[in-house]
N, C-alpha and C positions, 0 to 999 in steps of 0.2 A: 642288490645294493653293492655287492663287491665288484660288479663290472665297471663301475665308474672309475675307481682308482686304477684299475688295470688298463682301461682304455686311455686314460689320461697319460699314464706312464708310457704306453706304446706310442702315443702321439708325440710325446716329448723326444723319445728315442729316434723316431722316424725323422722328425724335423731336424734334430741335431745331426743325424747322419747325412741328410741331404745338404745341410749347411757346410759340412766338412768336405764333402766330395764335389759339390757344385761350385764352390769357390776355390778349387784347388789352384795352387800356384805353379806355373811352369817355370823351369829354369834350364839354362844351358851354359856351357863353358865357352868363354871367349878369350882370345888373345888381347891383352890390354892395349897394346900399341896400335893395333889395326882394327879392333872391334870385329874380328872375324870369328865366326863360330867354328869351334874345333871339337874333337872327340872329348867326351866327358872324362876320359882317363887322365888328361892333363890336370884337371881340377881335383879329381879324386886323389891323385898322387902328389898334390900340392906343389906342382912345378912352378917356379917363380915366373911371373909375367902372364899368368893365366888366372882368371877368376870366374866365379859363378855370376851369371846375370839372371835377373828375374823379369818376368813378363809384366810386372806391376808398374813399371815406369814408362813414360812416353818420351820419345825423342823430341827435343825442342826445335821448333821451326825458327829459322832466322828471320828477323824482322827486316823489312826493306827500309832503307834510310829515306826518310821523307825530307824533301828539300823545301824549306819554308822561305818564301821571299817576303821581305818586309818593305 
């Protein structure tokens, strides 16, 4: 009878752990003006002009201008 709560607790911990590691967020340091990846030390040292970028955003594609003739 005591196995059910322990099994449930173990399952919750396992799922929670997988959720944290499976959806990990990648980040890197970039030069703002050129969007060039640089060494992480620039961002760690808070050098102006450098910031952390995250892998959770996607670059926007430019839309082609459609020429509409009336």
